[in-house]
N, C-alpha and C positions, 0 to 999 in steps of 0.2 A: 716597346713591349718588354716585360720583365720575366721573372721566374714563374709567376703564376700563369702567364700566357704560354711559356715553354712547357709547363706541366700539362696544361690543357691540350696542347698540340701533341704531346707524348701520348695521351689517351686517345687522341683522334687518329694519329698515324700508326701507333702501336709498335713500330720498329724504329729504334733510335741508334744511329751510327755515331759513336763518340770517337772522333779522329784526333790525331796528334802524335807527336814524337814520344820516344821513351821518357818516362818520368814526368809527363806533363799533367798527371792527375786524372787520366781517363777513367781508371777503375774506381778511384775515390769518388768521382762524380756519379758513376753508375751505381755504386753502393748507396750514395746519398739519395738518388732518385728512387732506388728500390725500397729504401727505408721509408721514404715519404709515401710511396704507394702502399707499403705494408700497413702504415697507420690508417689507410683508407680501407683496409680489409683484404688486400691482396696477399697471397702467399708468396714469399720471397724464395726463389729457387736459383741456385748458382752452381756453375761448374768449377768454382774455386771456393775454398773455405772463407766465409765472410760472416761478420757479426750480424745476427738476425736471420741468416739464411737457413731454411729448413733442410734437413737431410733428405735427399731425394731417393726414392725407391722405385724400381721399374713398375710396380703395381699401383703407384700413386696416379691420381688424375692430375693433369697438367693445366686444366682450365682454371680461370680466375687466379692467375699467377703472374708475377713479374719475374721474368727469366733473365738472368745475367749470363751471357756467353762471352767470357773473356777470350781475347784473341780470336774473334769470330771469323777472320779470313781463312782459318783452318778449314771452314766449311763453305764460306761465301767468297771465294777468291774472285777478285774483279776480272782476272784474265782467264778464268776457267769456267765458262758458262755451263758446260756439261756437268761438272762436279757440283755446282751450286743449284742447278735447276730444280731438283726435287725439294730441297729445303725452301727455296723461293716460293714454290707452289704451296707449301704449308703456310707461309706467311700471309697468303691471301685470306686465310680464315681466322687470323688473330682476333679480330673484332667479334666474330661469332663465338669464340671460346672465352672472350674477355681476358686475353693474354697480352702482356706488354713484353717485348724482347729488347734488351739493352745490349749493344754490340760495341764495347770498347776494343779498339784494335789499332795497332800501328800501321798495318798494311791496308790497302784499299779493299772495301767490300763491293759486291756487285752493284754497278751503277743502274742496272735495269730494275733493281728492287725499289719499290716506293718506300721512302723512309724520310725521317727527320735527321738532319746532320747537324752536329754541334762540335765545336772545337774551341779550345782556349786561345784567346788572341793577345792577352796581356796579363802579366803578373804584377799586381799592384801592391804586393806585400811590403814594398819599401815605404809606403805611406804610413804603415804602423811600425816602422823600423824593424821589420822582419819578425815581429813578435808572434805572428800567426799568418797563415796563407790568406791572401785576398786575390781571387782570380776572376777575370772578366772573360765571359764566353759569348760567342756569337752562334746563333742557330739559324738554319736555313732549310727551306723546302726546295730541293733542286728542280722539281717539276713546275714550281710556281715562281715567276719572276717577281722581284721586289717584295717577297715574303720572308719574314724572319725577324730577328731582333737580337737584343743583348740582355744579359743578366749577370749579376755579381754572385759569385759562389764563395762563401767562407766555410770551408769544411771543418767539421768537428773531429776530435780524435777518433770517434767511432767510425767515421768514414774511411779511416786508414786501417781499420782493424780487419784485414783480409790477408790471405796468403799472397805475397808479392811475387812468388816464383810460379810461373804457369807450367803445367806439366803436359801441354799438348792435348792430343786426343785421348784423354784418360777415360776410365770407366764411367764416371759420372757424366762427363761431356757426351759420350756416346749414348748413354741412357736418356738424357734430356733430348738430344736430337731425335732419337728413335721415338720418343713420346710425341714430339711435334709432328713427325711424319705419320705416326699412327692416327693422330687426331685428323690430319688432312685426309687420310685414307677413309676414316669414318664419314667425314663430310662429303667425300666423293660418292660413297655408297648411298648416303641419304639423298643427295642430289640426283643420282642416277635412278633411285627408286621412284622419285617424284616424276621422272620422265619415262618410267617404264623400262629402263635399261638394266642390264645385268653386268656387274663388274666382277670378274673372277678373283677369288681370294689369292693373296700372295703374302709372303713373309716380309715384314717391314725391316729393312736393314739399311745401313749407310756405310 
């Protein structure tokens, strides 16, 4: 299976954890995926400045978007279930809102979260004498044995056009996370209404 299959699984699973060491091209791959989905009509939203990413405002709708959350373990720490629980609950509704979330991160993200995992396994740039990057990736679905595949990624200069220095829990990051939580809240209210239940209002924060 190749890049086409990987993009199809991205739209199926909706959350993609891009793993790897520092400088392994995680964010470049995330930008490339976001740009590919933007060409399909998705709005590109990012917590770091990146070519093609829209400026996000708290009043904006987050649906039908591809969301890049760089260094996602800030919110989805694999060893802190309590911290990650609320955002994980929001991820259950990604298909309903037509949202794809890309999670490039050095640290582990929550293993309980249903996700597609991709990592670079080989740098084949030497085959072209280092004239440009040629990277081979493997993608897996942790919950499904023997599922996954490989693809070759040759990034363009535009894929590297982003802010390389991450600023942690900045204002934009907090606003995007709050928007995801707000959408989850609305979905809970709709579901409760169908069951004849009442959910008390509360302020969305993280």
